[in-house]
A tleap script that builds the chain and sets N, CA, C and O, in Angstrom:
source leaprc.protein.ff14SB
mol = sequence {
  NMET THR PRO LYS VAL GLY GLU VAL TYR MET
  LEU ASP LEU GLY TYR LYS GLY LYS VAL ARG
  PRO ILE VAL ILE MET SER ARG GLU ASP PRO
  GLN ALA PRO ARG ALA MET SER LEU PHE VAL
  PRO LEU THR LYS GLU PRO ARG GLY SER ARG
  TYR GLU VAL THR MET PRO ARG VAL PRO TRP
  LEU ARG LEU GLN SER TYR ALA ASP THR GLN
  GLY ILE GLY ALA VAL ARG HIE HIE GLU LEU
  LYS ASP ARG ARG GLY ARG PHE GLU PRO ALA
  VAL VAL ALA LYS ILE LYS ASP ALA ILE ARG
  TRP ALA PHE GLU CLEU
}
set mol.1.N position { 0.840 -1.174 0.000 }
set mol.1.CA position { 0.000 0.000 0.000 }
set mol.1.C position { 0.887 1.240 0.000 }
set mol.1.O position { 1.828 1.340 0.787 }
set mol.2.N position { 0.582 2.176 -0.880 }
set mol.2.CA position { 1.257 3.467 -0.882 }
set mol.2.C position { 0.207 4.544 -0.658 }
set mol.2.O position { -0.616 4.802 -1.536 }
set mol.3.N position { 0.231 5.182 0.524 }
set mol.3.CA position { -0.755 6.226 0.791 }
set mol.3.C position { -0.536 7.428 -0.114 }
set mol.3.O position { 0.579 7.687 -0.566 }
set mol.4.N position { -1.602 8.151 -0.370 }
set mol.4.CA position { -1.560 9.304 -1.260 }
set mol.4.C position { -1.704 10.604 -0.470 }
set mol.4.O position { -2.284 10.631 0.615 }
set mol.5.N position { -1.164 11.674 -1.041 }
set mol.5.CA position { -1.236 12.994 -0.415 }
set mol.5.C position { -2.686 13.358 -0.123 }
set mol.5.O position { -3.558 13.232 -0.982 }
set mol.6.N position { -2.926 13.808 1.097 }
set mol.6.CA position { -4.269 14.230 1.497 }
set mol.6.C position { -5.101 13.155 2.138 }
set mol.6.O position { -6.149 13.452 2.712 }
set mol.7.N position { -4.662 11.891 2.059 }
set mol.7.CA position { -5.428 10.816 2.699 }
set mol.7.C position { -5.288 10.910 4.214 }
set mol.7.O position { -4.247 11.299 4.743 }
set mol.8.N position { -6.358 10.543 4.884 }
set mol.8.CA position { -6.389 10.570 6.346 }
set mol.8.C position { -6.476 9.143 6.861 }
set mol.8.O position { -7.338 8.365 6.453 }
set mol.9.N position { -5.566 8.820 7.762 }
set mol.9.CA position { -5.521 7.510 8.418 }
set mol.9.C position { -5.519 7.715 9.924 }
set mol.9.O position { -5.255 8.811 10.417 }
set mol.10.N position { -5.811 6.659 10.632 }
set mol.10.CA position { -5.698 6.678 12.087 }
set mol.10.C position { -4.340 6.100 12.458 }
set mol.10.O position { -3.872 5.141 11.844 }
set mol.11.N position { -3.707 6.699 13.479 }
set mol.11.CA position { -2.375 6.271 13.897 }
set mol.11.C position { -2.217 6.488 15.390 }
set mol.11.O position { -2.611 7.532 15.908 }
set mol.12.N position { -1.651 5.526 16.083 }
set mol.12.CA position { -1.340 5.676 17.507 }
set mol.12.C position { -0.053 6.480 17.617 }
set mol.12.O position { 1.029 5.976 17.317 }
set mol.13.N position { -0.174 7.729 18.046 }
set mol.13.CA position { 0.978 8.607 18.191 }
set mol.13.C position { 1.561 8.565 19.594 }
set mol.13.O position { 2.531 9.263 19.887 }
set mol.14.N position { 0.970 7.745 20.465 }
set mol.14.CA position { 1.479 7.623 21.823 }
set mol.14.C position { 1.024 8.744 22.742 }
set mol.14.O position { 1.513 8.847 23.867 }
set mol.15.N position { 0.097 9.592 22.291 }
set mol.15.CA position { -0.421 10.669 23.128 }
set mol.15.C position { -1.577 10.140 23.962 }
set mol.15.O position { -2.653 9.871 23.429 }
set mol.16.N position { -1.370 9.991 25.238 }
set mol.16.CA position { -2.434 9.554 26.144 }
set mol.16.C position { -3.097 8.263 25.676 }
set mol.16.O position { -4.264 8.018 25.981 }
set mol.17.N position { -2.363 7.443 24.942 }
set mol.17.CA position { -2.885 6.170 24.487 }
set mol.17.C position { -3.995 6.273 23.465 }
set mol.17.O position { -4.744 5.317 23.264 }
set mol.18.N position { -4.114 7.426 22.811 }
set mol.18.CA position { -5.193 7.624 21.848 }
set mol.18.C position { -4.698 7.444 20.421 }
set mol.18.O position { -3.566 7.789 20.084 }
set mol.19.N position { -5.562 6.906 19.608 }
set mol.19.CA position { -5.306 6.815 18.178 }
set mol.19.C position { -5.875 8.090 17.567 }
set mol.19.O position { -7.015 8.465 17.839 }
set mol.20.N position { -5.068 8.752 16.737 }
set mol.20.CA position { -5.468 10.045 16.191 }
set mol.20.C position { -5.430 10.049 14.673 }
set mol.20.O position { -4.710 9.258 14.063 }
set mol.21.N position { -6.207 10.941 14.059 }
set mol.21.CA position { -6.155 11.059 12.605 }
set mol.21.C position { -4.921 11.844 12.166 }
set mol.21.O position { -4.505 12.795 12.828 }
set mol.22.N position { -4.346 11.431 11.045 }
set mol.22.CA position { -3.204 12.123 10.448 }
set mol.22.C position { -3.488 12.329 8.963 }
set mol.22.O position { -4.245 11.573 8.354 }
set mol.23.N position { -2.875 13.356 8.391 }
set mol.23.CA position { -2.989 13.619 6.956 }
set mol.23.C position { -1.638 13.316 6.318 }
set mol.23.O position { -0.614 13.845 6.749 }
set mol.24.N position { -1.633 12.476 5.307 }
set mol.24.CA position { -0.405 12.165 4.567 }
set mol.24.C position { -0.022 13.382 3.730 }
set mol.24.O position { -0.850 13.943 3.014 }
set mol.25.N position { 1.259 13.783 3.833 }
set mol.25.CA position { 1.722 14.959 3.114 }
set mol.25.C position { 2.903 14.668 2.192 }
set mol.25.O position { 3.334 15.560 1.462 }
set mol.26.N position { 3.433 13.464 2.204 }
set mol.26.CA position { 4.555 13.115 1.329 }
set mol.26.C position { 4.138 13.101 -0.124 }
set mol.26.O position { 3.002 12.772 -0.465 }
set mol.27.N position { 5.082 13.465 -0.972 }
set mol.27.CA position { 4.834 13.360 -2.410 }
set mol.27.C position { 4.633 11.892 -2.776 }
set mol.27.O position { 5.129 10.998 -2.091 }
set mol.28.N position { 3.920 11.660 -3.836 }
set mol.28.CA position { 3.730 10.290 -4.312 }
set mol.28.C position { 4.976 9.900 -5.099 }
set mol.28.O position { 5.238 10.433 -6.178 }
set mol.29.N position { 5.739 8.963 -4.544 }
set mol.29.CA position { 7.018 8.567 -5.133 }
set mol.29.C position { 7.095 7.042 -5.169 }
set mol.29.O position { 7.418 6.423 -4.156 }
set mol.30.N position { 6.805 6.426 -6.313 }
set mol.30.CA position { 6.832 4.968 -6.392 }
set mol.30.C position { 8.230 4.381 -6.230 }
set mol.30.O position { 8.372 3.172 -6.044 }
set mol.31.N position { 9.264 5.219 -6.297 }
set mol.31.CA position { 10.637 4.728 -6.147 }
set mol.31.C position { 11.280 5.191 -4.842 }
set mol.31.O position { 12.506 5.219 -4.736 }
set mol.32.N position { 10.479 5.550 -3.862 }
set mol.32.CA position { 11.022 5.976 -2.568 }
set mol.32.C position { 11.843 4.838 -1.957 }
set mol.32.O position { 11.450 3.676 -2.053 }
set mol.33.N position { 12.978 5.160 -1.329 }
set mol.33.CA position { 13.840 4.113 -0.789 }
set mol.33.C position { 13.263 3.391 0.432 }
set mol.33.O position { 13.715 2.296 0.768 }
set mol.34.N position { 12.276 3.987 1.094 }
set mol.34.CA position { 11.659 3.358 2.264 }
set mol.34.C position { 10.138 3.454 2.151 }
set mol.34.O position { 9.611 4.393 1.554 }
set mol.35.N position { 9.450 2.492 2.719 }
set mol.35.CA position { 7.979 2.501 2.728 }
set mol.35.C position { 7.522 3.360 3.908 }
set mol.35.O position { 6.978 2.863 4.894 }
set mol.36.N position { 7.763 4.670 3.771 }
set mol.36.CA position { 7.418 5.629 4.819 }
set mol.36.C position { 6.770 6.853 4.185 }
set mol.36.O position { 6.998 7.168 3.017 }
set mol.37.N position { 5.961 7.530 4.984 }
set mol.37.CA position { 5.340 8.779 4.544 }
set mol.37.C position { 5.463 9.812 5.650 }
set mol.37.O position { 5.483 9.479 6.835 }
set mol.38.N position { 5.545 11.074 5.241 }
set mol.38.CA position { 5.485 12.183 6.189 }
set mol.38.C position { 4.024 12.540 6.401 }
set mol.38.O position { 3.211 12.443 5.482 }
set mol.39.N position { 3.698 12.955 7.624 }
set mol.39.CA position { 2.308 13.274 7.943 }
set mol.39.C position { 2.220 14.499 8.839 }
set mol.39.O position { 3.195 14.916 9.464 }
set mol.40.N position { 1.017 15.060 8.879 }
set mol.40.CA position { 0.659 16.120 9.818 }
set mol.40.C position { -0.510 15.585 10.630 }
set mol.40.O position { -1.503 15.133 10.061 }
set mol.41.N position { -0.404 15.632 11.968 }
set mol.41.CA position { -1.522 15.148 12.786 }
set mol.41.C position { -2.675 16.148 12.809 }
set mol.41.O position { -2.482 17.350 12.629 }
set mol.42.N position { -3.856 15.630 13.032 }
set mol.42.CA position { -5.038 16.462 13.220 }
set mol.42.C position { -5.360 16.515 14.703 }
set mol.42.O position { -5.204 15.528 15.422 }
set mol.43.N position { -5.804 17.665 15.148 }
set mol.43.CA position { -6.197 17.840 16.541 }
set mol.43.C position { -7.573 18.466 16.592 }
set mol.43.O position { -8.018 19.084 15.624 }
set mol.44.N position { -8.242 18.309 17.707 }
set mol.44.CA position { -9.547 18.941 17.897 }
set mol.44.C position { -9.429 20.178 18.786 }
set mol.44.O position { -10.414 20.875 19.028 }
set mol.45.N position { -8.210 20.445 19.271 }
set mol.45.CA position { -7.990 21.565 20.190 }
set mol.45.C position { -7.091 22.617 19.550 }
set mol.45.O position { -5.867 22.514 19.629 }
set mol.46.N position { -7.687 23.631 18.914 }
set mol.46.CA position { -6.879 24.654 18.258 }
set mol.46.C position { -6.190 25.567 19.267 }
set mol.46.O position { -6.688 25.779 20.373 }
set mol.47.N position { -5.046 26.099 18.872 }
set mol.47.CA position { -4.306 27.048 19.694 }
set mol.47.C position { -4.316 28.444 19.054 }
set mol.47.O position { -3.815 29.413 19.625 }
set mol.48.N position { -4.902 28.516 17.855 }
set mol.48.CA position { -5.013 29.801 17.190 }
set mol.48.C position { -3.698 30.335 16.648 }
set mol.48.O position { -3.465 31.544 16.659 }
set mol.49.N position { -2.838 29.443 16.174 }
set mol.49.CA position { -1.534 29.874 15.671 }
set mol.49.C position { -1.417 29.628 14.171 }
set mol.49.O position { -2.248 28.947 13.570 }
set mol.50.N position { -0.371 30.195 13.585 }
set mol.50.CA position { -0.133 30.005 12.152 }
set mol.50.C position { 0.364 28.597 11.842 }
set mol.50.O position { 0.464 28.229 10.672 }
set mol.51.N position { 0.673 27.811 12.853 }
set mol.51.CA position { 1.076 26.417 12.656 }
set mol.51.C position { -0.120 25.519 12.348 }
set mol.51.O position { 0.042 24.367 11.946 }
set mol.52.N position { -1.313 26.059 12.541 }
set mol.52.CA position { -2.526 25.259 12.384 }
set mol.52.C position { -3.317 25.667 11.142 }
set mol.52.O position { -3.277 26.815 10.699 }
set mol.53.N position { -4.028 24.696 10.604 }
set mol.53.CA position { -4.932 24.933 9.481 }
set mol.53.C position { -6.290 24.357 9.871 }
set mol.53.O position { -6.400 23.184 10.228 }
set mol.54.N position { -7.310 25.185 9.799 }
set mol.54.CA position { -8.667 24.712 10.077 }
set mol.54.C position { -9.112 23.841 8.908 }
set mol.54.O position { -9.110 24.275 7.756 }
set mol.55.N position { -9.486 22.624 9.217 }
set mol.55.CA position { -9.891 21.674 8.186 }
set mol.55.C position { -11.387 21.788 7.949 }
set mol.55.O position { -12.139 22.133 8.861 }
set mol.56.N position { -11.826 21.498 6.722 }
set mol.56.CA position { -13.270 21.515 6.464 }
set mol.56.C position { -13.951 20.368 7.212 }
set mol.56.O position { -13.346 19.330 7.478 }
set mol.57.N position { -15.216 20.583 7.539 }
set mol.57.CA position { -15.992 19.507 8.162 }
set mol.57.C position { -16.284 18.454 7.102 }
set mol.57.O position { -16.757 18.759 6.007 }
set mol.58.N position { -15.990 17.217 7.455 }
set mol.58.CA position { -16.224 16.096 6.544 }
set mol.58.C position { -16.957 15.000 7.315 }
set mol.58.O position { -16.779 14.878 8.527 }
set mol.59.N position { -17.774 14.207 6.636 }
set mol.59.CA position { -18.555 13.184 7.335 }
set mol.59.C position { -17.703 12.069 7.941 }
set mol.59.O position { -18.152 11.384 8.860 }
set mol.60.N position { -16.481 11.877 7.440 }
set mol.60.CA position { -15.657 10.775 7.931 }
set mol.60.C position { -14.760 11.167 9.110 }
set mol.60.O position { -13.965 10.351 9.577 }
set mol.61.N position { -14.880 12.411 9.592 }
set mol.61.CA position { -14.241 12.822 10.856 }
set mol.61.C position { -15.337 13.338 11.774 }
set mol.61.O position { -16.145 14.183 11.389 }
set mol.62.N position { -15.352 12.825 12.969 }
set mol.62.CA position { -16.441 13.105 13.903 }
set mol.62.C position { -16.472 14.563 14.357 }
set mol.62.O position { -17.548 15.142 14.499 }
set mol.63.N position { -15.298 15.162 14.586 }
set mol.63.CA position { -15.223 16.502 15.161 }
set mol.63.C position { -14.545 17.487 14.211 }
set mol.63.O position { -13.866 17.094 13.263 }
set mol.64.N position { -14.745 18.772 14.488 }
set mol.64.CA position { -13.985 19.802 13.779 }
set mol.64.C position { -12.506 19.545 14.049 }
set mol.64.O position { -12.114 19.311 15.192 }
set mol.65.N position { -11.689 19.588 13.009 }
set mol.65.CA position { -10.272 19.262 13.152 }
set mol.65.C position { -9.390 20.382 12.633 }
set mol.65.O position { -9.804 21.228 11.841 }
set mol.66.N position { -8.144 20.349 13.119 }
set mol.66.CA position { -7.136 21.335 12.756 }
set mol.66.C position { -5.840 20.590 12.471 }
set mol.66.O position { -5.419 19.750 13.266 }
set mol.67.N position { -5.204 20.890 11.345 }
set mol.67.CA position { -3.912 20.289 11.028 }
set mol.67.C position { -2.843 21.032 11.825 }
set mol.67.O position { -2.759 22.259 11.758 }
set mol.68.N position { -2.033 20.300 12.574 }
set mol.68.CA position { -1.011 20.882 13.445 }
set mol.68.C position { 0.375 20.629 12.856 }
set mol.68.O position { 0.940 19.552 13.043 }
set mol.69.N position { 0.922 21.611 12.150 }
set mol.69.CA position { 2.200 21.407 11.471 }
set mol.69.C position { 3.378 21.321 12.438 }
set mol.69.O position { 4.468 20.926 12.025 }
set mol.70.N position { 3.198 21.675 13.705 }
set mol.70.CA position { 4.273 21.476 14.679 }
set mol.70.C position { 4.457 20.004 15.019 }
set mol.70.O position { 5.474 19.621 15.598 }
set mol.71.N position { 3.487 19.186 14.665 }
set mol.71.CA position { 3.550 17.760 14.981 }
set mol.71.C position { 3.979 16.886 13.820 }
set mol.71.O position { 3.777 15.672 13.860 }
set mol.72.N position { 4.569 17.474 12.783 }
set mol.72.CA position { 4.978 16.697 11.605 }
set mol.72.C position { 5.790 15.477 12.033 }
set mol.72.O position { 6.641 15.556 12.919 }
set mol.73.N position { 5.506 14.345 11.382 }
set mol.73.CA position { 6.221 13.116 11.696 }
set mol.73.C position { 6.318 12.210 10.480 }
set mol.73.O position { 5.852 12.537 9.388 }
set mol.74.N position { 6.935 11.067 10.706 }
set mol.74.CA position { 7.063 10.049 9.658 }
set mol.74.C position { 6.450 8.754 10.174 }
set mol.74.O position { 6.508 8.453 11.366 }
set mol.75.N position { 5.869 8.006 9.266 }
set mol.75.CA position { 5.227 6.743 9.635 }
set mol.75.C position { 5.553 5.694 8.581 }
set mol.75.O position { 5.588 5.981 7.384 }
set mol.76.N position { 5.790 4.478 9.049 }
set mol.76.CA position { 5.959 3.351 8.128 }
set mol.76.C position { 4.568 2.938 7.643 }
set mol.76.O position { 3.602 2.930 8.406 }
set mol.77.N position { 4.495 2.602 6.379 }
set mol.77.CA position { 3.191 2.315 5.781 }
set mol.77.C position { 2.434 1.197 6.489 }
set mol.77.O position { 1.206 1.240 6.562 }
set mol.78.N position { 3.137 0.202 7.008 }
set mol.78.CA position { 2.426 -0.905 7.660 }
set mol.78.C position { 1.757 -0.482 8.975 }
set mol.78.O position { 0.921 -1.217 9.500 }
set mol.79.N position { 2.114 0.696 9.514 }
set mol.79.CA position { 1.509 1.184 10.757 }
set mol.79.C position { 0.183 1.909 10.527 }
set mol.79.O position { -0.575 2.128 11.471 }
set mol.80.N position { -0.094 2.276 9.293 }
set mol.80.CA position { -1.315 3.024 9.004 }
set mol.80.C position { -2.539 2.126 9.132 }
set mol.80.O position { -2.555 0.999 8.639 }
set mol.81.N position { -3.549 2.640 9.793 }
set mol.81.CA position { -4.786 1.895 10.033 }
set mol.81.C position { -5.985 2.729 9.599 }
set mol.81.O position { -5.940 3.959 9.616 }
set mol.82.N position { -7.023 2.064 9.223 }
set mol.82.CA position { -8.339 2.674 9.091 }
set mol.82.C position { -8.333 3.963 8.265 }
set mol.82.O position { -8.461 5.057 8.815 }
set mol.83.N position { -8.185 3.831 6.959 }
set mol.83.CA position { -8.251 5.005 6.078 }
set mol.83.C position { -9.632 5.623 6.202 }
set mol.83.O position { -10.642 4.941 6.023 }
set mol.84.N position { -9.677 6.911 6.506 }
set mol.84.CA position { -10.949 7.599 6.720 }
set mol.84.C position { -11.462 8.315 5.489 }
set mol.84.O position { -12.669 8.339 5.247 }
set mol.85.N position { -10.571 8.896 4.710 }
set mol.85.CA position { -10.995 9.673 3.554 }
set mol.85.C position { -9.806 10.427 2.989 }
set mol.85.O position { -8.655 10.131 3.308 }
set mol.86.N position { -10.105 11.414 2.136 }
set mol.86.CA position { -9.042 12.183 1.503 }
set mol.86.C position { -9.498 13.623 1.336 }
set mol.86.O position { -10.602 13.888 0.860 }
set mol.87.N position { -8.626 14.559 1.737 }
set mol.87.CA position { -8.916 15.971 1.553 }
set mol.87.C position { -8.600 16.409 0.134 }
set mol.87.O position { -7.705 15.865 -0.513 }
set mol.88.N position { -9.330 17.379 -0.332 }
set mol.88.CA position { -9.167 17.935 -1.674 }
set mol.88.C position { -7.822 18.660 -1.797 }
set mol.88.O position { -7.261 19.097 -0.792 }
set mol.89.N position { -7.305 18.789 -3.025 }
set mol.89.CA position { -6.021 19.471 -3.241 }
set mol.89.C position { -5.960 20.890 -2.662 }
set mol.89.O position { -4.901 21.308 -2.195 }
set mol.90.N position { -7.061 21.632 -2.682 }
set mol.90.CA position { -7.047 22.995 -2.130 }
set mol.90.C position { -6.779 22.988 -0.621 }
set mol.90.O position { -6.119 23.889 -0.104 }
set mol.91.N position { -7.283 21.982 0.077 }
set mol.91.CA position { -7.050 21.849 1.514 }
set mol.91.C position { -5.593 21.462 1.759 }
set mol.91.O position { -4.945 22.003 2.655 }
set mol.92.N position { -5.084 20.533 0.968 }
set mol.92.CA position { -3.685 20.111 1.080 }
set mol.92.C position { -2.763 21.309 0.833 }
set mol.92.O position { -1.735 21.444 1.497 }
set mol.93.N position { -3.122 22.171 -0.110 }
set mol.93.CA position { -2.314 23.353 -0.409 }
set mol.93.C position { -2.205 24.274 0.806 }
set mol.93.O position { -1.150 24.863 1.038 }
set mol.94.N position { -3.274 24.403 1.575 }
set mol.94.CA position { -3.237 25.227 2.787 }
set mol.94.C position { -2.292 24.631 3.829 }
set mol.94.O position { -1.572 25.361 4.511 }
set mol.95.N position { -2.296 23.308 3.951 }
set mol.95.CA position { -1.372 22.652 4.888 }
set mol.95.C position { 0.065 22.861 4.420 }
set mol.95.O position { 0.946 23.138 5.234 }
set mol.96.N position { 0.306 22.732 3.118 }
set mol.96.CA position { 1.650 22.955 2.583 }
set mol.96.C position { 2.118 24.386 2.850 }
set mol.96.O position { 3.289 24.602 3.160 }
set mol.97.N position { 1.220 25.362 2.734 }
set mol.97.CA position { 1.578 26.751 3.040 }
set mol.97.C position { 1.998 26.888 4.498 }
set mol.97.O position { 2.975 27.572 4.803 }
set mol.98.N position { 1.260 26.236 5.404 }
set mol.98.CA position { 1.599 26.299 6.825 }
set mol.98.C position { 2.940 25.609 7.095 }
set mol.98.O position { 3.713 26.066 7.937 }
set mol.99.N position { 3.215 24.523 6.391 }
set mol.99.CA position { 4.508 23.831 6.541 }
set mol.99.C position { 5.641 24.741 6.058 }
set mol.99.O position { 6.676 24.853 6.714 }
set mol.100.N position { 5.438 25.389 4.908 }
set mol.100.CA position { 6.465 26.312 4.405 }
set mol.100.C position { 6.738 27.419 5.426 }
set mol.100.O position { 7.891 27.781 5.660 }
set mol.101.N position { 5.671 27.955 6.034 }
set mol.101.CA position { 5.837 28.993 7.034 }
set mol.101.C position { 6.582 28.442 8.261 }
set mol.101.O position { 7.493 29.090 8.776 }
set mol.102.N position { 6.195 27.256 8.722 }
set mol.102.CA position { 6.818 26.657 9.905 }
set mol.102.C position { 8.310 26.419 9.730 }
set mol.102.O position { 9.085 26.590 10.671 }
set mol.103.N position { 8.713 26.026 8.522 }
set mol.103.CA position { 10.117 25.730 8.247 }
set mol.103.C position { 10.866 26.922 7.617 }
set mol.103.O position { 12.040 26.807 7.266 }
set mol.104.N position { 10.189 28.037 7.481 }
set mol.104.CA position { 10.769 29.230 6.840 }
set mol.104.C position { 11.315 28.900 5.444 }
set mol.104.O position { 12.438 29.268 5.100 }
set mol.105.N position { 10.505 28.205 4.656 }
set mol.105.CA position { 10.907 27.836 3.297 }
set mol.105.C position { 10.405 28.850 2.283 }
set mol.105.O position { 10.651 28.700 1.086 }
savepdb mol mol.pdb
quit
């Protein structure tokens, strides 16, 4: 399985023993040297900072969510569970803008 940009999966991030939704942000690369993807976690508790992106309400996420670019991480593909859905390219573009700002790119 190769996850695609904008797809949302559930992942145990080790926070209070909870499984949380994440958004895949890695480019689609069929020749990547490792079966890993970069992700941004979603949170339900906004802090009102430029590190966050308010996500649209979607039926496959129970609560209003916010992409938290301070929590960027990497995940091995075999760890991904329960694909929930996929955000549209315009939403992914907003997350990419926040990542560029966070890394001063």
